[in-house]
PDB file of all heavy atoms in Angstrom:
ATOM      1  N   MET A   1      32.122 -17.721  -7.659  1.00  0.00           N
ATOM      2  CA  MET A   1      32.476 -16.465  -7.056  1.00  0.00           C
ATOM      3  C   MET A   1      31.486 -15.352  -7.411  1.00  0.00           C
ATOM      4  O   MET A   1      31.182 -14.548  -6.569  1.00  0.00           O
ATOM      5  CB  MET A   1      33.878 -16.049  -7.484  1.00  0.00           C
ATOM      6  CG  MET A   1      34.941 -16.966  -6.981  1.00  0.00           C
ATOM      7  SD  MET A   1      36.464 -16.087  -6.811  1.00  0.00           S
ATOM      8  CE  MET A   1      37.546 -17.452  -6.690  1.00  0.00           C
ATOM      9  N   ALA A   2      31.029 -15.369  -8.646  1.00  0.00           N
ATOM     10  CA  ALA A   2      30.067 -14.344  -9.042  1.00  0.00           C
ATOM     11  C   ALA A   2      28.692 -14.735  -8.511  1.00  0.00           C
ATOM     12  O   ALA A   2      28.283 -15.894  -8.603  1.00  0.00           O
ATOM     13  CB  ALA A   2      30.019 -14.215 -10.549  1.00  0.00           C
ATOM     14  N   LYS A   3      27.995 -13.781  -7.954  1.00  0.00           N
ATOM     15  CA  LYS A   3      26.676 -14.037  -7.397  1.00  0.00           C
ATOM     16  C   LYS A   3      25.642 -13.949  -8.511  1.00  0.00           C
ATOM     17  O   LYS A   3      25.659 -13.028  -9.319  1.00  0.00           O
ATOM     18  CB  LYS A   3      26.365 -13.042  -6.296  1.00  0.00           C
ATOM     19  CG  LYS A   3      25.116 -13.369  -5.534  1.00  0.00           C
ATOM     20  CD  LYS A   3      24.953 -12.486  -4.331  1.00  0.00           C
ATOM     21  CE  LYS A   3      23.732 -12.887  -3.561  1.00  0.00           C
ATOM     22  NZ  LYS A   3      23.557 -12.098  -2.356  1.00  0.00           N
ATOM     23  N   ILE A   4      24.734 -14.900  -8.576  1.00  0.00           N
ATOM     24  CA  ILE A   4      23.700 -14.917  -9.590  1.00  0.00           C
ATOM     25  C   ILE A   4      22.471 -14.202  -9.038  1.00  0.00           C
ATOM     26  O   ILE A   4      21.849 -14.650  -8.076  1.00  0.00           O
ATOM     27  CB  ILE A   4      23.365 -16.350 -10.016  1.00  0.00           C
ATOM     28  CG1 ILE A   4      24.603 -17.019 -10.568  1.00  0.00           C
ATOM     29  CG2 ILE A   4      22.235 -16.348 -11.030  1.00  0.00           C
ATOM     30  CD1 ILE A   4      24.425 -18.478 -10.865  1.00  0.00           C
ATOM     31  N   TYR A   5      22.132 -13.048  -9.643  1.00  0.00           N
ATOM     32  CA  TYR A   5      21.013 -12.249  -9.164  1.00  0.00           C
ATOM     33  C   TYR A   5      19.712 -12.595  -9.870  1.00  0.00           C
ATOM     34  O   TYR A   5      18.666 -12.089  -9.516  1.00  0.00           O
ATOM     35  CB  TYR A   5      21.320 -10.762  -9.361  1.00  0.00           C
ATOM     36  CG  TYR A   5      22.415 -10.274  -8.442  1.00  0.00           C
ATOM     37  CD1 TYR A   5      23.724 -10.142  -8.890  1.00  0.00           C
ATOM     38  CD2 TYR A   5      22.147  -9.970  -7.131  1.00  0.00           C
ATOM     39  CE1 TYR A   5      24.725  -9.699  -8.062  1.00  0.00           C
ATOM     40  CE2 TYR A   5      23.148  -9.533  -6.273  1.00  0.00           C
ATOM     41  CZ  TYR A   5      24.433  -9.400  -6.741  1.00  0.00           C
ATOM     42  OH  TYR A   5      25.417  -8.960  -5.909  1.00  0.00           O
ATOM     43  N   SER A   6      19.748 -13.435 -10.868  1.00  0.00           N
ATOM     44  CA  SER A   6      18.542 -13.729 -11.627  1.00  0.00           C
ATOM     45  C   SER A   6      17.670 -14.790 -10.989  1.00  0.00           C
ATOM     46  O   SER A   6      16.560 -15.039 -11.424  1.00  0.00           O
ATOM     47  CB  SER A   6      18.905 -14.146 -13.049  1.00  0.00           C
ATOM     48  OG  SER A   6      19.678 -15.324 -13.021  1.00  0.00           O
ATOM     49  N   LYS A   7      18.176 -15.469  -9.958  1.00  0.00           N
ATOM     50  CA  LYS A   7      17.358 -16.469  -9.289  1.00  0.00           C
ATOM     51  C   LYS A   7      16.225 -15.805  -8.518  1.00  0.00           C
ATOM     52  O   LYS A   7      16.429 -14.796  -7.856  1.00  0.00           O
ATOM     53  CB  LYS A   7      18.208 -17.303  -8.321  1.00  0.00           C
ATOM     54  CG  LYS A   7      19.163 -18.237  -9.006  1.00  0.00           C
ATOM     55  CD  LYS A   7      19.867 -19.087  -7.971  1.00  0.00           C
ATOM     56  CE  LYS A   7      20.826 -20.042  -8.619  1.00  0.00           C
ATOM     57  NZ  LYS A   7      21.548 -20.855  -7.618  1.00  0.00           N
ATOM     58  N   LYS A   8      15.048 -16.394  -8.606  1.00  0.00           N
ATOM     59  CA  LYS A   8      13.888 -15.833  -7.885  1.00  0.00           C
ATOM     60  C   LYS A   8      13.899 -16.350  -6.459  1.00  0.00           C
ATOM     61  O   LYS A   8      14.116 -17.519  -6.191  1.00  0.00           O
ATOM     62  CB  LYS A   8      12.594 -16.259  -8.582  1.00  0.00           C
ATOM     63  CG  LYS A   8      12.417 -15.637  -9.928  1.00  0.00           C
ATOM     64  CD  LYS A   8      11.080 -15.998 -10.517  1.00  0.00           C
ATOM     65  CE  LYS A   8      10.907 -15.352 -11.869  1.00  0.00           C
ATOM     66  NZ  LYS A   8       9.641 -15.704 -12.485  1.00  0.00           N
ATOM     67  N   ILE A   9      13.627 -15.441  -5.557  1.00  0.00           N
ATOM     68  CA  ILE A   9      13.512 -15.787  -4.143  1.00  0.00           C
ATOM     69  C   ILE A   9      12.027 -15.942  -3.831  1.00  0.00           C
ATOM     70  O   ILE A   9      11.229 -15.052  -4.098  1.00  0.00           O
ATOM     71  CB  ILE A   9      14.143 -14.699  -3.254  1.00  0.00           C
ATOM     72  CG1 ILE A   9      15.636 -14.558  -3.596  1.00  0.00           C
ATOM     73  CG2 ILE A   9      13.951 -15.037  -1.787  1.00  0.00           C
ATOM     74  CD1 ILE A   9      16.296 -13.399  -2.892  1.00  0.00           C
ATOM     75  N   LEU A  10      11.660 -17.058  -3.291  1.00  0.00           N
ATOM     76  CA  LEU A  10      10.263 -17.310  -2.964  1.00  0.00           C
ATOM     77  C   LEU A  10       9.847 -16.516  -1.728  1.00  0.00           C
ATOM     78  O   LEU A  10      10.618 -16.365  -0.781  1.00  0.00           O
ATOM     79  CB  LEU A  10      10.034 -18.804  -2.721  1.00  0.00           C
ATOM     80  CG  LEU A  10      10.326 -19.734  -3.925  1.00  0.00           C
ATOM     81  CD1 LEU A  10      10.168 -21.176  -3.499  1.00  0.00           C
ATOM     82  CD2 LEU A  10       9.424 -19.405  -5.092  1.00  0.00           C
ATOM     83  N   VAL A  11       8.632 -16.040  -1.752  1.00  0.00           N
ATOM     84  CA  VAL A  11       8.104 -15.270  -0.625  1.00  0.00           C
ATOM     85  C   VAL A  11       7.698 -16.237   0.478  1.00  0.00           C
ATOM     86  O   VAL A  11       6.958 -17.180   0.250  1.00  0.00           O
ATOM     87  CB  VAL A  11       6.898 -14.427  -1.065  1.00  0.00           C
ATOM     88  CG1 VAL A  11       6.304 -13.693   0.118  1.00  0.00           C
ATOM     89  CG2 VAL A  11       7.298 -13.464  -2.155  1.00  0.00           C
ATOM     90  N   THR A  12       8.185 -15.986   1.675  1.00  0.00           N
ATOM     91  CA  THR A  12       7.833 -16.835   2.802  1.00  0.00           C
ATOM     92  C   THR A  12       6.566 -16.286   3.468  1.00  0.00           C
ATOM     93  O   THR A  12       6.142 -15.159   3.227  1.00  0.00           O
ATOM     94  CB  THR A  12       8.976 -16.884   3.827  1.00  0.00           C
ATOM     95  OG1 THR A  12       9.188 -15.572   4.303  1.00  0.00           O
ATOM     96  CG2 THR A  12      10.247 -17.422   3.196  1.00  0.00           C
ATOM     97  N   ASN A  13       5.984 -17.074   4.337  1.00  0.00           N
ATOM     98  CA  ASN A  13       4.774 -16.647   5.029  1.00  0.00           C
ATOM     99  C   ASN A  13       5.010 -15.437   5.932  1.00  0.00           C
ATOM    100  O   ASN A  13       4.117 -14.641   6.159  1.00  0.00           O
ATOM    101  CB  ASN A  13       4.215 -17.793   5.876  1.00  0.00           C
ATOM    102  CG  ASN A  13       3.581 -18.845   5.009  1.00  0.00           C
ATOM    103  OD1 ASN A  13       3.216 -18.589   3.870  1.00  0.00           O
ATOM    104  ND2 ASN A  13       3.449 -20.056   5.528  1.00  0.00           N
ATOM    105  N   SER A  14       6.228 -15.276   6.424  1.00  0.00           N
ATOM    106  CA  SER A  14       6.493 -14.148   7.314  1.00  0.00           C
ATOM    107  C   SER A  14       6.491 -12.822   6.569  1.00  0.00           C
ATOM    108  O   SER A  14       6.358 -11.783   7.175  1.00  0.00           O
ATOM    109  CB  SER A  14       7.822 -14.364   8.017  1.00  0.00           C
ATOM    110  OG  SER A  14       8.877 -14.390   7.065  1.00  0.00           O
ATOM    111  N   MET A  15       6.645 -12.850   5.248  1.00  0.00           N
ATOM    112  CA  MET A  15       6.679 -11.622   4.464  1.00  0.00           C
ATOM    113  C   MET A  15       5.294 -11.210   3.958  1.00  0.00           C
ATOM    114  O   MET A  15       5.134 -10.112   3.461  1.00  0.00           O
ATOM    115  CB  MET A  15       7.627 -11.778   3.275  1.00  0.00           C
ATOM    116  CG  MET A  15       9.072 -11.929   3.698  1.00  0.00           C
ATOM    117  SD  MET A  15      10.172 -12.133   2.315  1.00  0.00           S
ATOM    118  CE  MET A  15      10.087 -10.531   1.570  1.00  0.00           C
ATOM    119  N   LYS A  16       4.324 -12.079   4.069  1.00  0.00           N
ATOM    120  CA  LYS A  16       2.980 -11.762   3.602  1.00  0.00           C
ATOM    121  C   LYS A  16       2.249 -10.918   4.650  1.00  0.00           C
ATOM    122  O   LYS A  16       2.347 -11.178   5.838  1.00  0.00           O
ATOM    123  CB  LYS A  16       2.202 -13.036   3.325  1.00  0.00           C
ATOM    124  CG  LYS A  16       2.728 -13.816   2.130  1.00  0.00           C
ATOM    125  CD  LYS A  16       1.880 -15.037   1.861  1.00  0.00           C
ATOM    126  CE  LYS A  16       2.425 -15.812   0.694  1.00  0.00           C
ATOM    127  NZ  LYS A  16       1.642 -17.031   0.436  1.00  0.00           N
ATOM    128  N   PRO A  17       1.486  -9.886   4.196  1.00  0.00           N
ATOM    129  CA  PRO A  17       0.748  -9.069   5.175  1.00  0.00           C
ATOM    130  C   PRO A  17      -0.437  -9.834   5.742  1.00  0.00           C
ATOM    131  O   PRO A  17      -0.994 -10.729   5.106  1.00  0.00           O
ATOM    132  CB  PRO A  17       0.301  -7.863   4.342  1.00  0.00           C
ATOM    133  CG  PRO A  17       0.242  -8.375   2.953  1.00  0.00           C
ATOM    134  CD  PRO A  17       1.321  -9.403   2.847  1.00  0.00           C
ATOM    135  N   LYS A  18      -0.842  -9.433   6.925  1.00  0.00           N
ATOM    136  CA  LYS A  18      -2.023 -10.043   7.551  1.00  0.00           C
ATOM    137  C   LYS A  18      -3.281  -9.526   6.872  1.00  0.00           C
ATOM    138  O   LYS A  18      -3.291  -8.467   6.263  1.00  0.00           O
ATOM    139  CB  LYS A  18      -2.052  -9.676   9.048  1.00  0.00           C
ATOM    140  CG  LYS A  18      -0.922 -10.254   9.836  1.00  0.00           C
ATOM    141  CD  LYS A  18      -1.061  -9.863  11.295  1.00  0.00           C
ATOM    142  CE  LYS A  18       0.081 -10.397  12.111  1.00  0.00           C
ATOM    143  NZ  LYS A  18      -0.021  -9.984  13.516  1.00  0.00           N
ATOM    144  N   LYS A  19      -4.356 -10.283   7.030  1.00  0.00           N
ATOM    145  CA  LYS A  19      -5.646  -9.873   6.448  1.00  0.00           C
ATOM    146  C   LYS A  19      -6.125  -8.577   7.059  1.00  0.00           C
ATOM    147  O   LYS A  19      -6.747  -7.757   6.391  1.00  0.00           O
ATOM    148  CB  LYS A  19      -6.679 -10.971   6.640  1.00  0.00           C
ATOM    149  CG  LYS A  19      -6.428 -12.192   5.802  1.00  0.00           C
ATOM    150  CD  LYS A  19      -7.503 -13.248   5.989  1.00  0.00           C
ATOM    151  CE  LYS A  19      -7.215 -14.464   5.136  1.00  0.00           C
ATOM    152  NZ  LYS A  19      -8.262 -15.495   5.306  1.00  0.00           N
ATOM    153  N   GLU A  20      -5.832  -8.363   8.337  1.00  0.00           N
ATOM    154  CA  GLU A  20      -6.252  -7.140   9.013  1.00  0.00           C
ATOM    155  C   GLU A  20      -5.561  -5.910   8.419  1.00  0.00           C
ATOM    156  O   GLU A  20      -6.157  -4.859   8.282  1.00  0.00           O
ATOM    157  CB  GLU A  20      -5.946  -7.213  10.518  1.00  0.00           C
ATOM    158  CG  GLU A  20      -6.731  -8.260  11.265  1.00  0.00           C
ATOM    159  CD  GLU A  20      -6.097  -9.636  11.209  1.00  0.00           C
ATOM    160  OE1 GLU A  20      -4.935  -9.755  10.810  1.00  0.00           O
ATOM    161  OE2 GLU A  20      -6.797 -10.613  11.540  1.00  0.00           O
ATOM    162  N   THR A  21      -4.303  -6.068   8.042  1.00  0.00           N
ATOM    163  CA  THR A  21      -3.555  -4.964   7.439  1.00  0.00           C
ATOM    164  C   THR A  21      -4.120  -4.585   6.093  1.00  0.00           C
ATOM    165  O   THR A  21      -4.308  -3.405   5.783  1.00  0.00           O
ATOM    166  CB  THR A  21      -2.063  -5.344   7.285  1.00  0.00           C
ATOM    167  OG1 THR A  21      -1.555  -5.754   8.552  1.00  0.00           O
ATOM    168  CG2 THR A  21      -1.258  -4.195   6.750  1.00  0.00           C
ATOM    169  N   ILE A  22      -4.413  -5.592   5.277  1.00  0.00           N
ATOM    170  CA  ILE A  22      -4.986  -5.330   3.956  1.00  0.00           C
ATOM    171  C   ILE A  22      -6.351  -4.686   4.090  1.00  0.00           C
ATOM    172  O   ILE A  22      -6.679  -3.732   3.380  1.00  0.00           O
ATOM    173  CB  ILE A  22      -5.069  -6.638   3.140  1.00  0.00           C
ATOM    174  CG1 ILE A  22      -3.656  -7.132   2.861  1.00  0.00           C
ATOM    175  CG2 ILE A  22      -5.837  -6.432   1.852  1.00  0.00           C
ATOM    176  CD1 ILE A  22      -3.599  -8.477   2.214  1.00  0.00           C
ATOM    177  N   SER A  23      -7.156  -5.181   5.019  1.00  0.00           N
ATOM    178  CA  SER A  23      -8.492  -4.611   5.244  1.00  0.00           C
ATOM    179  C   SER A  23      -8.390  -3.156   5.690  1.00  0.00           C
ATOM    180  O   SER A  23      -9.153  -2.305   5.208  1.00  0.00           O
ATOM    181  CB  SER A  23      -9.222  -5.433   6.289  1.00  0.00           C
ATOM    182  OG  SER A  23     -10.458  -4.854   6.588  1.00  0.00           O
ATOM    183  N   PHE A  24      -7.477  -2.850   6.585  1.00  0.00           N
ATOM    184  CA  PHE A  24      -7.291  -1.484   7.064  1.00  0.00           C
ATOM    185  C   PHE A  24      -6.916  -0.553   5.911  1.00  0.00           C
ATOM    186  O   PHE A  24      -7.472   0.536   5.766  1.00  0.00           O
ATOM    187  CB  PHE A  24      -6.219  -1.443   8.146  1.00  0.00           C
ATOM    188  CG  PHE A  24      -5.841  -0.049   8.561  1.00  0.00           C
ATOM    189  CD1 PHE A  24      -6.657   0.668   9.401  1.00  0.00           C
ATOM    190  CD2 PHE A  24      -4.671   0.540   8.086  1.00  0.00           C
ATOM    191  CE1 PHE A  24      -6.327   1.974   9.785  1.00  0.00           C
ATOM    192  CE2 PHE A  24      -4.328   1.827   8.455  1.00  0.00           C
ATOM    193  CZ  PHE A  24      -5.155   2.550   9.309  1.00  0.00           C
ATOM    194  N   LEU A  25      -5.968  -0.970   5.082  1.00  0.00           N
ATOM    195  CA  LEU A  25      -5.525  -0.122   3.970  1.00  0.00           C
ATOM    196  C   LEU A  25      -6.623   0.086   2.942  1.00  0.00           C
ATOM    197  O   LEU A  25      -6.784   1.191   2.416  1.00  0.00           O
ATOM    198  CB  LEU A  25      -4.286  -0.735   3.306  1.00  0.00           C
ATOM    199  CG  LEU A  25      -3.026  -0.724   4.157  1.00  0.00           C
ATOM    200  CD1 LEU A  25      -1.908  -1.460   3.449  1.00  0.00           C
ATOM    201  CD2 LEU A  25      -2.606   0.698   4.456  1.00  0.00           C
ATOM    202  N   LEU A  26      -7.409  -0.934   2.668  1.00  0.00           N
ATOM    203  CA  LEU A  26      -8.511  -0.780   1.712  1.00  0.00           C
ATOM    204  C   LEU A  26      -9.580   0.151   2.252  1.00  0.00           C
ATOM    205  O   LEU A  26     -10.084   1.021   1.524  1.00  0.00           O
ATOM    206  CB  LEU A  26      -9.111  -2.145   1.372  1.00  0.00           C
ATOM    207  CG  LEU A  26      -8.276  -3.042   0.464  1.00  0.00           C
ATOM    208  CD1 LEU A  26      -8.916  -4.403   0.362  1.00  0.00           C
ATOM    209  CD2 LEU A  26      -8.083  -2.410  -0.886  1.00  0.00           C
ATOM    210  N   ASN A  27      -9.919   0.015   3.521  1.00  0.00           N
ATOM    211  CA  ASN A  27     -10.920   0.886   4.122  1.00  0.00           C
ATOM    212  C   ASN A  27     -10.424   2.332   4.191  1.00  0.00           C
ATOM    213  O   ASN A  27     -11.189   3.277   3.968  1.00  0.00           O
ATOM    214  CB  ASN A  27     -11.310   0.402   5.522  1.00  0.00           C
ATOM    215  CG  ASN A  27     -12.116  -0.869   5.450  1.00  0.00           C
ATOM    216  OD1 ASN A  27     -12.778  -1.148   4.461  1.00  0.00           O
ATOM    217  ND2 ASN A  27     -12.042  -1.663   6.488  1.00  0.00           N
ATOM    218  N   TYR A  28      -9.152   2.518   4.472  1.00  0.00           N
ATOM    219  CA  TYR A  28      -8.578   3.867   4.518  1.00  0.00           C
ATOM    220  C   TYR A  28      -8.614   4.517   3.143  1.00  0.00           C
ATOM    221  O   TYR A  28      -8.971   5.674   2.998  1.00  0.00           O
ATOM    222  CB  TYR A  28      -7.148   3.806   5.035  1.00  0.00           C
ATOM    223  CG  TYR A  28      -6.494   5.159   5.170  1.00  0.00           C
ATOM    224  CD1 TYR A  28      -6.723   5.941   6.288  1.00  0.00           C
ATOM    225  CD2 TYR A  28      -5.666   5.652   4.160  1.00  0.00           C
ATOM    226  CE1 TYR A  28      -6.133   7.188   6.415  1.00  0.00           C
ATOM    227  CE2 TYR A  28      -5.063   6.894   4.281  1.00  0.00           C
ATOM    228  CZ  TYR A  28      -5.314   7.659   5.403  1.00  0.00           C
ATOM    229  OH  TYR A  28      -4.732   8.893   5.514  1.00  0.00           O
ATOM    230  N   SER A  29      -8.266   3.752   2.115  1.00  0.00           N
ATOM    231  CA  SER A  29      -8.258   4.324   0.773  1.00  0.00           C
ATOM    232  C   SER A  29      -9.661   4.634   0.292  1.00  0.00           C
ATOM    233  O   SER A  29      -9.858   5.571  -0.491  1.00  0.00           O
ATOM    234  CB  SER A  29      -7.566   3.374  -0.204  1.00  0.00           C
ATOM    235  OG  SER A  29      -8.309   2.187  -0.370  1.00  0.00           O
ATOM    236  N   LYS A  30     -10.641   3.882   0.754  1.00  0.00           N
ATOM    237  CA  LYS A  30     -12.043   4.172   0.366  1.00  0.00           C
ATOM    238  C   LYS A  30     -12.525   5.445   1.057  1.00  0.00           C
ATOM    239  O   LYS A  30     -13.336   6.188   0.502  1.00  0.00           O
ATOM    240  CB  LYS A  30     -12.948   3.009   0.761  1.00  0.00           C
ATOM    241  CG  LYS A  30     -12.756   1.778  -0.089  1.00  0.00           C
ATOM    242  CD  LYS A  30     -13.636   0.639   0.403  1.00  0.00           C
ATOM    243  CE  LYS A  30     -13.342  -0.649  -0.317  1.00  0.00           C
ATOM    244  NZ  LYS A  30     -14.126  -1.772   0.253  1.00  0.00           N
ATOM    245  N   ALA A  31     -12.053   5.712   2.250  1.00  0.00           N
ATOM    246  CA  ALA A  31     -12.500   6.869   3.013  1.00  0.00           C
ATOM    247  C   ALA A  31     -11.763   8.149   2.616  1.00  0.00           C
ATOM    248  O   ALA A  31     -12.240   9.252   2.897  1.00  0.00           O
ATOM    249  CB  ALA A  31     -12.309   6.628   4.508  1.00  0.00           C
ATOM    250  N   LEU A  32     -10.623   8.031   1.964  1.00  0.00           N
ATOM    251  CA  LEU A  32      -9.809   9.189   1.602  1.00  0.00           C
ATOM    252  C   LEU A  32     -10.295   9.799   0.291  1.00  0.00           C
ATOM    253  O   LEU A  32     -10.508   9.098  -0.691  1.00  0.00           O
ATOM    254  CB  LEU A  32      -8.342   8.782   1.454  1.00  0.00           C
ATOM    255  CG  LEU A  32      -7.356   9.882   1.073  1.00  0.00           C
ATOM    256  CD1 LEU A  32      -7.231  10.884   2.216  1.00  0.00           C
ATOM    257  CD2 LEU A  32      -6.001   9.304   0.733  1.00  0.00           C
ATOM    258  N   SER A  33     -10.487  11.105   0.301  1.00  0.00           N
ATOM    259  CA  SER A  33     -10.826  11.807  -0.939  1.00  0.00           C
ATOM    260  C   SER A  33      -9.965  13.051  -1.051  1.00  0.00           C
ATOM    261  O   SER A  33      -9.697  13.728  -0.064  1.00  0.00           O
ATOM    262  CB  SER A  33     -12.304  12.183  -0.970  1.00  0.00           C
ATOM    263  OG  SER A  33     -12.617  13.041   0.086  1.00  0.00           O
ATOM    264  N   VAL A  34      -9.497  13.316  -2.243  1.00  0.00           N
ATOM    265  CA  VAL A  34      -8.625  14.470  -2.503  1.00  0.00           C
ATOM    266  C   VAL A  34      -9.368  15.432  -3.414  1.00  0.00           C
ATOM    267  O   VAL A  34      -9.848  15.055  -4.479  1.00  0.00           O
ATOM    268  CB  VAL A  34      -7.308  14.026  -3.176  1.00  0.00           C
ATOM    269  CG1 VAL A  34      -6.441  15.223  -3.474  1.00  0.00           C
ATOM    270  CG2 VAL A  34      -6.563  13.034  -2.290  1.00  0.00           C
ATOM    271  N   ILE A  35      -9.471  16.671  -2.959  1.00  0.00           N
ATOM    272  CA  ILE A  35     -10.165  17.711  -3.722  1.00  0.00           C
ATOM    273  C   ILE A  35      -9.130  18.736  -4.155  1.00  0.00           C
ATOM    274  O   ILE A  35      -8.387  19.267  -3.333  1.00  0.00           O
ATOM    275  CB  ILE A  35     -11.261  18.383  -2.862  1.00  0.00           C
ATOM    276  CG1 ILE A  35     -12.281  17.348  -2.416  1.00  0.00           C
ATOM    277  CG2 ILE A  35     -11.935  19.504  -3.641  1.00  0.00           C
ATOM    278  CD1 ILE A  35     -13.290  17.872  -1.442  1.00  0.00           C
ATOM    279  N   LYS A  36      -9.080  18.992  -5.459  1.00  0.00           N
ATOM    280  CA  LYS A  36      -8.130  19.972  -5.989  1.00  0.00           C
ATOM    281  C   LYS A  36      -8.872  21.259  -6.318  1.00  0.00           C
ATOM    282  O   LYS A  36      -9.879  21.258  -7.021  1.00  0.00           O
ATOM    283  CB  LYS A  36      -7.447  19.428  -7.248  1.00  0.00           C
ATOM    284  CG  LYS A  36      -6.546  18.262  -6.956  1.00  0.00           C
ATOM    285  CD  LYS A  36      -5.797  17.818  -8.180  1.00  0.00           C
ATOM    286  CE  LYS A  36      -4.893  16.653  -7.824  1.00  0.00           C
ATOM    287  NZ  LYS A  36      -4.113  16.194  -8.984  1.00  0.00           N
ATOM    288  N   VAL A  37      -8.382  22.361  -5.755  1.00  0.00           N
ATOM    289  CA  VAL A  37      -8.917  23.683  -6.004  1.00  0.00           C
ATOM    290  C   VAL A  37      -7.766  24.555  -6.488  1.00  0.00           C
ATOM    291  O   VAL A  37      -6.818  24.789  -5.733  1.00  0.00           O
ATOM    292  CB  VAL A  37      -9.549  24.285  -4.722  1.00  0.00           C
ATOM    293  CG1 VAL A  37     -10.077  25.675  -5.000  1.00  0.00           C
ATOM    294  CG2 VAL A  37     -10.626  23.377  -4.196  1.00  0.00           C
ATOM    295  N   ASN A  38      -7.870  24.983  -7.736  1.00  0.00           N
ATOM    296  CA  ASN A  38      -6.799  25.753  -8.389  1.00  0.00           C
ATOM    297  C   ASN A  38      -5.481  25.004  -8.281  1.00  0.00           C
ATOM    298  O   ASN A  38      -5.327  23.931  -8.843  1.00  0.00           O
ATOM    299  CB  ASN A  38      -6.716  27.163  -7.810  1.00  0.00           C
ATOM    300  CG  ASN A  38      -7.978  27.968  -8.090  1.00  0.00           C
ATOM    301  OD1 ASN A  38      -8.651  27.725  -9.081  1.00  0.00           O
ATOM    302  ND2 ASN A  38      -8.288  28.891  -7.225  1.00  0.00           N
ATOM    303  N   ASP A  39      -4.517  25.515  -7.544  1.00  0.00           N
ATOM    304  CA  ASP A  39      -3.216  24.855  -7.428  1.00  0.00           C
ATOM    305  C   ASP A  39      -3.017  24.173  -6.070  1.00  0.00           C
ATOM    306  O   ASP A  39      -1.938  23.708  -5.766  1.00  0.00           O
ATOM    307  CB  ASP A  39      -2.090  25.871  -7.679  1.00  0.00           C
ATOM    308  CG  ASP A  39      -2.129  27.022  -6.684  1.00  0.00           C
ATOM    309  OD1 ASP A  39      -3.175  27.237  -6.057  1.00  0.00           O
ATOM    310  OD2 ASP A  39      -1.103  27.723  -6.553  1.00  0.00           O
ATOM    311  N   LYS A  40      -4.075  24.089  -5.278  1.00  0.00           N
ATOM    312  CA  LYS A  40      -3.998  23.463  -3.958  1.00  0.00           C
ATOM    313  C   LYS A  40      -4.825  22.184  -3.952  1.00  0.00           C
ATOM    314  O   LYS A  40      -5.796  22.057  -4.670  1.00  0.00           O
ATOM    315  CB  LYS A  40      -4.508  24.414  -2.877  1.00  0.00           C
ATOM    316  CG  LYS A  40      -3.703  25.678  -2.770  1.00  0.00           C
ATOM    317  CD  LYS A  40      -4.269  26.595  -1.720  1.00  0.00           C
ATOM    318  CE  LYS A  40      -3.478  27.897  -1.694  1.00  0.00           C
ATOM    319  NZ  LYS A  40      -4.062  28.856  -0.762  1.00  0.00           N
ATOM    320  N   SER A  41      -4.433  21.245  -3.113  1.00  0.00           N
ATOM    321  CA  SER A  41      -5.211  20.028  -2.962  1.00  0.00           C
ATOM    322  C   SER A  41      -5.485  19.783  -1.475  1.00  0.00           C
ATOM    323  O   SER A  41      -4.644  20.030  -0.625  1.00  0.00           O
ATOM    324  CB  SER A  41      -4.461  18.841  -3.559  1.00  0.00           C
ATOM    325  OG  SER A  41      -3.252  18.619  -2.876  1.00  0.00           O
ATOM    326  N   PHE A  42      -6.699  19.333  -1.210  1.00  0.00           N
ATOM    327  CA  PHE A  42      -7.140  19.054   0.163  1.00  0.00           C
ATOM    328  C   PHE A  42      -7.447  17.578   0.302  1.00  0.00           C
ATOM    329  O   PHE A  42      -8.175  17.024  -0.517  1.00  0.00           O
ATOM    330  CB  PHE A  42      -8.391  19.892   0.500  1.00  0.00           C
ATOM    331  CG  PHE A  42      -8.156  21.388   0.432  1.00  0.00           C
ATOM    332  CD1 PHE A  42      -8.459  22.097  -0.728  1.00  0.00           C
ATOM    333  CD2 PHE A  42      -7.630  22.065   1.518  1.00  0.00           C
ATOM    334  CE1 PHE A  42      -8.241  23.452  -0.795  1.00  0.00           C
ATOM    335  CE2 PHE A  42      -7.422  23.425   1.451  1.00  0.00           C
ATOM    336  CZ  PHE A  42      -7.724  24.129   0.287  1.00  0.00           C
ATOM    337  N   GLU A  43      -6.934  16.962   1.339  1.00  0.00           N
ATOM    338  CA  GLU A  43      -7.192  15.563   1.618  1.00  0.00           C
ATOM    339  C   GLU A  43      -8.201  15.482   2.757  1.00  0.00           C
ATOM    340  O   GLU A  43      -7.999  16.036   3.824  1.00  0.00           O
ATOM    341  CB  GLU A  43      -5.907  14.850   2.000  1.00  0.00           C
ATOM    342  CG  GLU A  43      -4.874  14.829   0.905  1.00  0.00           C
ATOM    343  CD  GLU A  43      -3.563  14.179   1.316  1.00  0.00           C
ATOM    344  OE1 GLU A  43      -3.464  13.775   2.510  1.00  0.00           O
ATOM    345  OE2 GLU A  43      -2.677  14.082   0.485  1.00  0.00           O
ATOM    346  N   ILE A  44      -9.279  14.743   2.516  1.00  0.00           N
ATOM    347  CA  ILE A  44     -10.353  14.615   3.509  1.00  0.00           C
ATOM    348  C   ILE A  44     -10.573  13.129   3.775  1.00  0.00           C
ATOM    349  O   ILE A  44     -10.744  12.347   2.852  1.00  0.00           O
ATOM    350  CB  ILE A  44     -11.650  15.263   3.000  1.00  0.00           C
ATOM    351  CG1 ILE A  44     -11.412  16.745   2.730  1.00  0.00           C
ATOM    352  CG2 ILE A  44     -12.780  15.054   3.994  1.00  0.00           C
ATOM    353  CD1 ILE A  44     -12.572  17.425   2.008  1.00  0.00           C
ATOM    354  N   ILE A  45     -10.568  12.769   5.061  1.00  0.00           N
ATOM    355  CA  ILE A  45     -10.860  11.402   5.459  1.00  0.00           C
ATOM    356  C   ILE A  45     -12.262  11.395   6.039  1.00  0.00           C
ATOM    357  O   ILE A  45     -12.516  12.011   7.068  1.00  0.00           O
ATOM    358  CB  ILE A  45      -9.832  10.889   6.481  1.00  0.00           C
ATOM    359  CG1 ILE A  45      -8.438  10.911   5.872  1.00  0.00           C
ATOM    360  CG2 ILE A  45     -10.197   9.476   6.933  1.00  0.00           C
ATOM    361  CD1 ILE A  45      -7.343  10.525   6.841  1.00  0.00           C
ATOM    362  N   ALA A  46     -13.156  10.672   5.376  1.00  0.00           N
ATOM    363  CA  ALA A  46     -14.562  10.628   5.779  1.00  0.00           C
ATOM    364  C   ALA A  46     -14.813   9.431   6.703  1.00  0.00           C
ATOM    365  O   ALA A  46     -15.298   8.401   6.301  1.00  0.00           O
ATOM    366  CB  ALA A  46     -15.458  10.546   4.555  1.00  0.00           C
ATOM    367  N   ASN A  47     -14.461   9.583   7.968  1.00  0.00           N
ATOM    368  CA  ASN A  47     -14.722   8.532   8.969  1.00  0.00           C
ATOM    369  C   ASN A  47     -15.462   9.140  10.137  1.00  0.00           C
ATOM    370  O   ASN A  47     -15.236  10.102  10.663  1.00  0.00           O
ATOM    371  CB  ASN A  47     -13.432   7.901   9.468  1.00  0.00           C
ATOM    372  CG  ASN A  47     -12.986   6.793   8.544  1.00  0.00           C
ATOM    373  OD1 ASN A  47     -13.655   6.468   7.582  1.00  0.00           O
ATOM    374  ND2 ASN A  47     -11.851   6.217   8.861  1.00  0.00           N
TER     375      ASN A  47
END
């Protein structure tokens, strides 16, 4: 009756991100730069 929450659930292929998604996120993070001036911050995407 009690549900056991300690069992590990295996990740299926449908839950894994595509290579294109990972590539997009890595390229986006490389292009993003945050500049802090006093108490303000500016986000600049260099594309």
